[in-house]
Structure formats: structure tokens, C-alpha cells
C-alpha positions as CSV (number, residue, x, y, z in Angstrom):
1,M,186.6,121.8,-162.7
2,Y,186.6,119.6,-166.0
3,D,183.8,117.9,-167.9
4,N,185.6,116.6,-171.2
5,F,182.6,118.8,-173.2
6,I,183.6,122.3,-172.6
7,K,186.2,122.7,-169.2
8,I,188.8,120.7,-171.2
9,R,191.8,119.6,-169.6
10,F,195.0,118.0,-171.6
11,K,196.1,114.8,-169.9
12,K,197.2,111.4,-170.1
13,S,193.4,109.3,-169.7
14,N,192.1,111.7,-172.0
15,L,194.6,111.2,-174.7
16,D,192.1,109.7,-177.1
17,S,188.9,112.0,-176.7
18,Y,191.0,115.9,-176.2
19,Y,191.1,116.7,-180.0
20,I,187.4,115.4,-180.7
21,R,186.4,116.8,-177.7
22,T,187.7,120.2,-178.4
23,S,187.5,120.7,-182.2
24,I,183.4,120.0,-181.6
25,F,183.6,122.8,-178.3
26,N,185.5,124.8,-180.8
27,G,183.2,124.4,-184.0
28,L,180.0,125.2,-182.0
29,K,181.5,128.1,-180.4
30,K,181.7,129.4,-183.8
31,A,178.4,129.0,-184.6
32,L,177.1,130.4,-181.6
33,P,176.2,133.9,-183.5
34,F,174.2,132.1,-185.9
35,F,171.7,130.8,-183.0
36,D,169.0,133.0,-181.3
37,G,165.6,132.4,-180.3
38,N,164.8,128.1,-179.7
39,L,167.1,125.9,-180.6
40,L,166.9,122.4,-181.2
41,D,169.7,120.0,-179.3
42,I,169.2,116.6,-182.0
43,G,170.6,113.4,-180.0
44,C,170.6,115.6,-176.8
45,G,172.2,112.7,-174.7
46,K,173.0,114.8,-171.6
47,M,173.0,118.3,-173.3
48,P,176.8,118.8,-172.0
49,Y,176.7,122.2,-174.5
50,R,172.9,122.9,-172.8
51,D,174.0,126.1,-169.9
52,Y,177.2,127.0,-172.3
53,I,175.0,128.0,-175.5
54,L,171.8,129.9,-172.9
55,N,174.6,131.8,-171.2
56,N,176.5,132.5,-174.0
57,S,174.3,133.4,-177.2
58,N,171.1,134.8,-178.0
59,V,169.2,131.3,-177.4
60,E,166.2,131.6,-175.8
61,E,165.2,128.1,-175.1
62,Y,166.8,125.5,-175.3
63,T,165.0,121.8,-176.1
64,G,167.0,118.2,-175.8
65,L,165.9,115.4,-178.0
66,D,166.8,112.2,-178.3
67,I,166.0,108.8,-180.0
68,E,163.6,106.3,-177.3
69,S,166.5,103.2,-177.7
70,A,169.5,106.1,-176.8
71,I,172.0,105.3,-174.7
72,T,171.5,106.9,-170.7
73,Y,174.7,108.5,-170.1
74,D,173.5,109.9,-167.5
75,Q,170.7,109.7,-165.1
76,S,170.0,112.6,-163.6
77,V,169.9,114.4,-167.4
78,Q,166.3,113.0,-169.3
79,P,165.7,114.6,-173.2
80,D,162.9,116.7,-173.0
81,F,161.3,114.7,-175.6
82,S,162.2,111.6,-177.4
83,W,161.1,109.8,-180.7
84,D,161.3,106.5,-183.0
85,G,163.8,108.2,-185.2
86,H,160.7,108.4,-187.7
87,V,158.8,111.7,-186.8
88,M,159.4,114.0,-184.5
89,P,157.1,115.7,-181.8
90,F,157.2,119.1,-182.7
91,D,155.0,121.0,-185.6
92,D,156.6,122.4,-189.0
93,H,158.8,125.6,-188.3
94,S,159.1,125.0,-184.3
95,F,162.8,126.3,-183.9
96,N,165.0,128.9,-185.2
97,C,167.9,126.6,-185.0
98,A,169.4,123.2,-184.7
99,F,172.3,121.3,-184.0
100,G,173.4,117.5,-183.7
101,T,177.1,116.8,-182.6
102,E,178.7,113.6,-182.9
103,V,174.6,112.1,-184.6
104,L,174.0,111.8,-187.9
105,E,176.8,108.5,-188.4
106,H,174.3,106.8,-186.2
107,C,171.4,107.2,-188.2
108,P,170.6,104.2,-190.4
109,D,168.6,106.2,-193.0
110,P,170.1,110.1,-192.5
111,E,168.0,111.3,-195.3
112,K,165.2,110.6,-193.1
113,I,166.0,113.1,-190.2
114,L,167.8,115.8,-192.5
115,K,164.3,115.7,-193.4
116,E,162.9,115.9,-190.0
117,V,165.5,118.4,-188.5
118,Y,164.3,120.5,-192.0
119,R,160.4,120.7,-191.5
120,V,161.0,121.8,-188.1
121,L,162.9,124.9,-188.3
122,K,161.5,127.9,-189.0
123,P,162.4,129.5,-193.0
124,G,165.6,131.2,-193.0
125,G,166.7,128.4,-189.5
126,V,170.2,127.1,-189.0
127,F,171.1,123.4,-188.5
128,F,174.7,123.3,-186.8
129,F,177.0,120.1,-187.4
130,T,180.0,117.5,-186.7
131,V,180.8,114.1,-187.6
132,P,183.5,112.0,-187.5
133,F,186.1,111.0,-189.7
134,L,188.5,109.3,-188.0
135,W,187.2,107.7,-184.9
136,P,186.9,103.7,-183.7
137,L,183.8,102.2,-183.3
138,H,181.9,102.5,-181.3
139,E,177.7,102.5,-179.2
140,V,178.2,99.2,-181.7
141,P,176.4,98.1,-183.5
142,N,175.1,101.4,-183.8
143,D,177.4,102.9,-185.7
144,E,176.7,103.4,-189.5
145,Y,178.8,105.8,-191.2
146,R,182.1,107.7,-191.5
147,Y,180.9,110.7,-193.7
148,T,183.5,112.5,-196.7
149,P,182.4,116.2,-196.8
150,F,181.2,115.3,-200.3
151,S,178.8,112.9,-199.2
152,L,177.5,115.2,-196.7
153,E,176.8,117.9,-198.6
154,R,174.7,116.3,-201.1
155,K,172.7,114.7,-198.6
156,L,172.2,118.2,-197.3
157,N,171.5,119.6,-200.9
158,S,169.3,116.5,-201.5
159,T,167.1,117.0,-198.3
160,G,166.4,120.9,-198.7
161,F,169.2,122.7,-197.2
162,N,171.0,126.0,-198.6
163,A,173.8,127.9,-197.9
164,I,176.4,124.8,-196.8
165,K,179.2,125.4,-195.7
166,I,181.4,122.4,-194.5
167,Q,185.2,122.2,-192.8
168,A,187.8,119.7,-191.1
169,T,188.0,119.9,-187.7
170,G,191.7,118.8,-188.3
171,G,194.2,117.8,-190.9
172,W,197.3,115.6,-191.3
173,H,199.3,116.4,-188.1
174,A,195.6,116.8,-185.9
175,S,194.9,113.2,-187.7
176,M,198.2,111.3,-186.4
177,A,197.6,113.6,-182.8
178,Q,194.5,111.9,-182.8
179,M,195.2,108.1,-183.9
180,L,198.3,107.8,-181.5
181,G,195.8,108.8,-178.4
182,L,193.4,106.3,-179.7
183,W,196.3,104.0,-179.7
184,V,197.7,104.1,-176.5
185,R,194.2,104.7,-175.0
186,R,192.4,102.3,-176.0
187,S,194.7,99.4,-178.3
188,D,194.7,96.5,-176.2
189,M,198.3,96.0,-174.2
190,P,199.1,96.0,-170.8
191,N,198.0,98.8,-168.3
192,S,201.9,98.9,-167.5
193,K,202.7,99.4,-170.9
194,R,199.8,102.3,-171.6
195,K,200.7,104.5,-168.6
196,I,204.7,104.3,-170.0
197,L,203.7,104.9,-173.5
198,S,201.3,107.7,-172.9
199,I,203.5,109.7,-170.5
200,I,206.6,109.1,-174.0
201,L,203.0,110.9,-176.1
202,K,201.7,113.2,-174.3
203,P,204.2,115.9,-175.7
204,V,204.7,114.5,-179.3
205,I,200.2,114.6,-179.4
206,K,200.3,118.3,-178.4
207,K,202.8,118.9,-180.3
208,L,201.1,117.8,-183.7
209,I,198.2,119.5,-182.4
210,A,200.0,122.5,-182.2
211,M,201.1,121.7,-185.9
212,D,197.9,122.0,-187.2
213,T,196.2,124.8,-185.3
214,N,195.3,127.6,-188.4
215,K,196.4,125.5,-191.0
216,K,194.1,125.5,-193.7
217,V,192.4,122.1,-194.7
218,T,191.2,121.3,-198.3
219,F,189.0,119.2,-199.1
220,K,191.7,117.8,-202.4
221,E,192.8,114.4,-203.5
222,S,194.8,112.2,-200.2
223,Q,194.3,114.8,-197.4
224,M,193.6,113.2,-194.1
225,I,190.9,115.1,-191.8
226,T,190.0,113.9,-188.3
227,G,186.1,115.0,-188.8
228,L,183.9,117.5,-190.0
229,T,181.5,120.2,-188.8
230,G,179.6,122.7,-190.4
231,I,176.2,125.0,-191.7
232,A,173.4,124.8,-193.5
233,Y,170.5,126.8,-193.7
234,K,166.6,126.0,-194.3
């Protein structure tokens, strides 16, 4: 019933991932009105959003693309195409839209990836993306960057994209909620202590998330963010 991507339950065992998963899905839902035609999922993994997008947008064809060395999360789900990280196996102007969730932080040369996304998009095509900011090392050693909104906008601009809109997925309260969740679920501590602290911290994390909901986060001095989501056009 719960899949931790679309149907996300708030429980003790996922205090570390609940907020980031919810933020990604909420960002994706807001981007759906801009999706149509054929869509490219970059770094698709097991394509957890495929059916939701096909059933709730004007997307008619969904193509999953992943790097040849990608981690296999589900043996029963394979990408439609694999690539070497240099040239995507598609002609210019092949797709109406593209998206990549939590992908760009793993790219040693993000400009190269963005140039390829730009190349395969049709004129006027849209690219939706999310990246983490407050998140532990993951898929080591293939964890390259944590982006500020300013660096991400510069990279998108330098590769040709325009009309770029970037938003934070959360501010100070959400950042504290996420950090507490990560600490209690992933830091080194006895399981008995983890169990007790998870029970204690669950309502605290829930309250912090509620305090952050609907708050507009501006990219100003000393602002804390959990991650970024955005849209850019060709």
C-alpha cells in the first residue's frame, strides 16, 4: 500500500526519508501541468513515478534512461535505454519534456549532462529537476555536489536553458526535522536507543514539518534549505 515515493506514510522507520520523499513528489505534482507528449526520465532507477505521471498528465510516452553503471534497485525494472554519461542515445529535439529527481548531485560534470538534456529537448521543452542540499553522503563514492540555487541557475544558464525557476523544498524548520530524522535513523547508536528516540522524536518532527508548511523561503543570507526543485525551458 505504501511505496515511499507516492504513497508515503509517516512512521518511525522512515523519519529520515519522509520529508525528502514528500518534497520530491510535491514538486513533481506541481510540474505535471507543464508535461506533455513524450517525456525522458533521466537517472530513472526503477521509475517509481512512471505510472503516476502517465495517469495524471498529458504525457503520452515515457522513456527511462540510466547510466550504464547505475545501482540496480529492482531487478524486475530495467531502464528503456542506458548510456555512458557522454552522449544520450537520442536524436536532437526528441522529447517534449524531461525530468531528473536527485540526479545532478551524482554527475562529475553536470554541464555535460545538462547540455545533453538541452540537446534532446524540443524547442520550448521543459526540464524539471530536484537536488538535495541537507543530505548525507550516499552512493559513495559517486556523490559529487550539493548545489546552492545560485550555482544551479548559473549551470542551467550556461548550457542554454532559460526562464529558470528554482525553489527550496523546505526552510529552517524542515531542515531541523530532516536532520533529526537522519540522526535518529542513520547515526551510529544502539537499536534500543534508536527505537526509544524515534518514538520521542516522531511528534517533534511532525510539528516542525507543519511549522514549515506554506512558508515562502527566500534565498537570503543565513537561510537554511533542505533541497531545491525547479523548472527550466529550452
